[in-house]
C-alpha positions in Angstrom: 4.6 -17.0 -11.0 5.7 -14.3 -12.4 5.4 -10.3 -11.0 1.8 -8.7 -10.7 1.1 -5.2 -10.3 -1.2 -3.2 -8.2 -2.2 -0.1 -7.8 -4.3 1.8 -5.3 -5.4 4.9 -5.3 -6.2 6.0 -1.1 -7.9 8.6 0.1 -4.9 9.1 2.8 -1.5 11.3 3.2 2.0 9.0 2.9 2.3 9.4 6.8 -1.2 8.1 7.8 -0.2 4.8 5.3 3.5 4.4 6.8 2.0 4.7 10.4 0.3 1.1 9.8 2.5 -0.8 7.8 4.7 -2.6 10.4 1.1 -4.2 11.1 0.8 -5.5 7.3 4.7 -6.1 6.8 6.0 -7.1 10.5 9.5 -8.3 8.5 9.4 -5.6 5.9 11.7 -1.8 5.7 11.5 1.2 4.8 14.4 1.4 1.7 14.0 5.2 1.8 10.7 7.7 2.2 8.8 6.5 -0.9 9.3 2.8 -0.8 8.7 0.1 1.5 10.0 -3.8 0.8 9.7 -6.7 2.7 11.8 -9.8 1.2 11.0 -13.6 2.6 10.4 -17.1 1.5 12.4 -16.4 -1.9 9.7 -13.9 -3.0 9.8 -9.4 -2.9 7.0 -7.7 -2.6 7.7 -3.8 -3.1 5.7 -1.0 -1.8 6.4 2.2 -3.9 4.3 5.7 -2.8 3.9 9.3 -4.0 1.4 12.2 -3.1 -0.8 13.4 -5.2 -2.9 16.4 -5.5 -5.5 16.7 -3.1 -9.1 16.2 -4.4 -10.9 19.2 -3.3 -14.7 19.2 -3.8 -15.9 22.1 -2.6 -15.0 22.9 1.0 -13.5 19.1 2.2 -10.0 18.6 0.1 -8.9 15.0 0.5 -5.4 14.5 0.3 -4.1 11.0 -2.9 -1.4 9.0 -2.2 -0.7 6.4 -4.9 0.5 3.2 -4.2 2.3 0.4 -6.6 2.5 -3.0 -4.9 4.5 -5.1 -7.0 4.9 -8.7 -6.0 7.7 -10.4 -7.1 7.2 -14.8 -6.9 3.8 -14.0 -5.1 0.5 -16.0 -6.6 -2.5 -14.4 -7.6 -4.2 -16.3 -4.7 -1.1 -14.8 -2.6 -1.9 -11.2 -3.8 -5.7 -11.3 -3.0 -5.5 -12.6 0.1 -2.1 -9.8 0.9 -5.2 -6.8 -0.8 -7.7 -8.1 1.9 -5.7 -7.7 4.5 -4.8 -4.0 3.6 -8.3 -2.9 2.8 -9.3 -4.3 6.0 -6.4 -2.6 8.1 -7.0 0.3 6.2 -11.2 0.6 5.7 -12.7 3.7 7.9 -15.8 3.3 8.7 -18.3 6.4 8.5 -22.2 7.2 9.2 
């Protein structure tokens, strides 16, 4: 299994993203303000974050957070499962 990198740009602050990481990565830990690691069973997941300029739509300002997920020794299916869990955890409904 090779490395796989997935990049997402999320409309949230870094603080909002980090607040939920312990639910997603109960055994993960912060290396610094912008990097989280999960090392389990010979596999490594590295999450790197950096804030981009807010997206402005008229009077509406949306924060932009670029998040890079680097999966080392994960199968394609394991990456897909993780990204689905991430999507469900950070889903925001409206209406």
